[in-house]
N, C-alpha and C positions, 0 to 999 in steps of 0.2 A: 787571521787574514791570509788568503792564498796569494803567494807572490812567486814570480819566476826565479829561477836560478840566475846568477850574474851572467851577463853577456855583453859583448861589444856590439857597436852599431855603426853603420856607415850608410850614407845616401849615395846611390849610384846616379850618374848623370848621363850615362849611355849604356846601351846593351853591351858594348865591348868592355866598358868599365865594370859592369856587373859580372861578366864572365871572368874578367881578370881577378876580381875579388874572390869569386868562387874557387878559381884555380889556386890563388894564394893561400886561402884559409883552409881549404880541404873539406872533408866530410862534416866538419863541425859547423858549417855555414848553412843558413837558410835564407831563401828569398822571402820578403814580406811586402805585401801591397795593402789589401784591405785589412788583413790580420784577424778577421772574425772567427776563423777556425784555429789558426796557429796560436794566437794569444791565450785563449782559454786553455788550450792544451799545455802551454808553458806555465800558466798559473797553477795548474794541477800537477806540474812536474811530469806530465806524460810526454812532453817534448822538451829537450834541454839543449837547444842550439847554443854554441859558444859565440856565434857571430850572426847578426842580422844584417841583411843587405836590402835596404829600402829602395824599391824601384818606382815609386810614385811619380818621379819626375820624368820618366821615360815616355813622353807623349807620343813618340813614334810607334808605341805599342797600343795606342788607344784609337781604334778605328773599327768600323763595320762598312765594308764596301764590296761591290760586285766587280769582278775582273774577268777578262777573257784571255787566259794564258795563250801565248802565241804557239806553244808547242802542242796544244790540245784543241785546235779548231774542230767543230764549231762549239764545243762545250765551254762552259764557264763555271765560275765558283763564287761563293760568298766567302770572303776572308775576314776573320775577326781577330784583332790584336789581343794578346793575352791580358792587356790592361783594360779592356772594355768592361765597364761596370754593369752590374745587373740592371740598374735603372736605364742604361743606354740600350741594353738588349730588349728590355720591356717596351721602350718607346720606339724602337726601330720599325718603321713601316716596311722597309726592305725585308727584314726577317719575318715580319708578320705575313707578308705576301708569299714569300718563298717557303718558309718553314714556320707555320703558325704555332707549332708546338712550343717554340721558344717563348712566345707570349703566354701561352697556357701555363707553362712552368713558372715563368717569372712572376706571374700574378699570385702564385701561392708559395713563393720562396720568402721566408722570414718576414721582415718588415722594412719600411722605407729607410731606416737608419742603416741596416745591413745592405740593402740594395744600392744605396748611394755610394758605398765604399767597396763592397765585395766585388771581385773580378772573376771573369770566366777562367782565366789561367789559374787563379788560386783555387777555384772550385774543383777544377779537373785534377790539379796536382795534389790536392789534399787527399783525393782517392777515398773519400768517405762513401761507403756503400749506400747510405741513405740520402745522398746528394742528388738533386734532380737533374742538373745539367749533364752529368755523366751519361745517364740513360738517354737524354735528348740527343746528345752528340753521337752516341753509339747507334741509335735508330736512324739518324740522318746519314750514316756511313761517312762520318767526318774523319778527317786526318789532321794530325797535329804536327807542327814544325818544332823541332827541338834543336837548339843551337848549343854548340860547345866549342872547345879549343880547336877541333879538327873540322869545323864547319857545321852546316845544317843537315839534318836528316828528317825525313817525313815518315811518320808512324801512324798506322790505322788504329782506330779505337779498339779493334779486336786484339791488338797486341800492346796496347798502352798500359793496361792494368795488370800488374804482376801478382799482386796479393792485396790484402787489406792495408790501406794507407800506403801502398807501394806502387810506383809507376815505373815506366821505362826511362824516365828522366834521370840521368846520372848525377853524381855528386858535383861534377864540374859543368853541368849543363842547365839550361833553362828553357821552358816552353815559351815560344814567342808568338805563335799564331795557330788558329783553328781554321781549317778549310772545309767548306761544305759544297759538295758537287751539286750543281743545279741542273736538273733534267726535266723534260716535259712530263705532264700528267701527274704531278706530285701533289700529295696531300699528307698532312701529319696532324697528330694530336697527342696531348699529354694528359693523363688522368692520375689523380692522387687522392689518397685518403689519409688524413692526419687527425690527431687528437684535438687540436685547436688550431686556429688560423696562424700560419707562419711556422708551425712546428715541422720537425723532420717527419718524413713520411712513415706511416705504418706499412704502406706499400704504394708504389707508384709505377706507372707504365708509360713508356713513350713508343709510339708507332708511327712509321712513315711508309707510304706506299707510292708506287709509280704505276699508273694505269695507262694502257694503250689499247684502244678498241674494245673496251670492256673487260680486259684481262689484266690481272696483276702481273706486271713484268718484273718487278723487284719490290722488296719489302724489308723493312728493318723493325725489329721488335726487341725492346730492352726493358729490364726491370730494375727498380731501385728498392733498397731496404729489405730485400728478401733473400739475401745471401751475403757472404763475407765481402764480395765485390759486385760490381754491376754485372747483371746477367744478360747476355745476348742470347735470345731464344732461337738458336739456329734451326732446331727441328721444326718449330712453327713457321719460320721463314721459308724453309724448304717445302713445307706443306702448301703454303699460300702461293708460291710462285707458279705462274702459268695457268692459274685458275681464275674463273669469274668470281667476284666477291659475292658472298651470301652469308646469311645468319648461321647456317649450319657450319660453314667454313670457319667463321669467327669463333663459334663455340668449340670446335675442335682445336683451334689455335689456343684458346683460353685454357682448355684442359691440359695441353702440352706445357703451357707456361706454368700452371700450377704444379705439374709433375717435375719440371726441370729446375725449379728454384729450391733453395735450401735455407729457409728461414730458421731463426732460433727463437725460443720463447723468451719474452722479456716484459717490461712494463707496458709495452705497446700492444701486447696480445700474444696468444698461443700460436703454435705452428699451424694448426688446421685453419685458424682464422686467416692467417697471413697467406696461406696457399689459396684459400677461397678468394681473397681479395685479388691476388695476382691473376687468377683466371677471369674474374668478373671485370677487372680494370683492363685487361688485355682485350676482351671483347668490346668494351666501350671505346677504347682508344682506336682499335681497328675500324670500328663502325664510323666514328667521326672522321678519321683520316680518309677513308674511302669516300665519304660524302663530300669532303672538301676537294678531293682529287677529281671526282666526277663533275663538281661544279666548275672547276678550272677547265676541264676537258670540254664542257658544254660551252 
């Protein structure tokens, strides 16, 4: 039977308490909420934390809301607490209206047991390259709030992932919030191919576009499961900006996505197949995102 190495456990009752515990224990501590990624790794001894800090009681981190920051009028944001569960993201009408790719992704993430317990903060901090929400947040141009002993800092998704299973969150810090900028003319979509329902992706693509007057004024395109980390396809984004959407443009973006990913051969498929999927799914996601944006614009 696979069992974790011995560890200590405590339940935090506040964000400040969790941060104090991280500072006290040091690099041997890990935050746990849903635990669906961390616990299997502990059973396989791939992760061996000395101390687990349970944050399930931190209800102040469980929310999905739209806000209008006073320092950024007239723009506004959707803010998601790190403890928001997958099931809440799936059911959120606010997210479905503003960023429908969240619902696209949540419908194909794991199963109800995992969705009822797993959190957005845990998904992002696990930094698994095959995880769906990392691509969704990267395409949405999200920023995350990271709190530590010296206060809070805001990091874009383009600087959040340092390497496989490694993020910008320090040993004495925790992710507390995800911020999604809300802009007019938005549309988004998530496409995924998996071996069976609820499995990790063979390849997945998130696309978000912002259209004004028939022109793509901004775009986000991100890939899951086809590189050691989530891939932001910046070359394709540059190609799409300032142009009218078209099938030819989507095809060119898909070709770039296939070129700019770096999949490895494994039980889910060979490299050529995964590159092909990255290209095809990029075209599909962009096509659906643009259709949704034009519907909003109309």
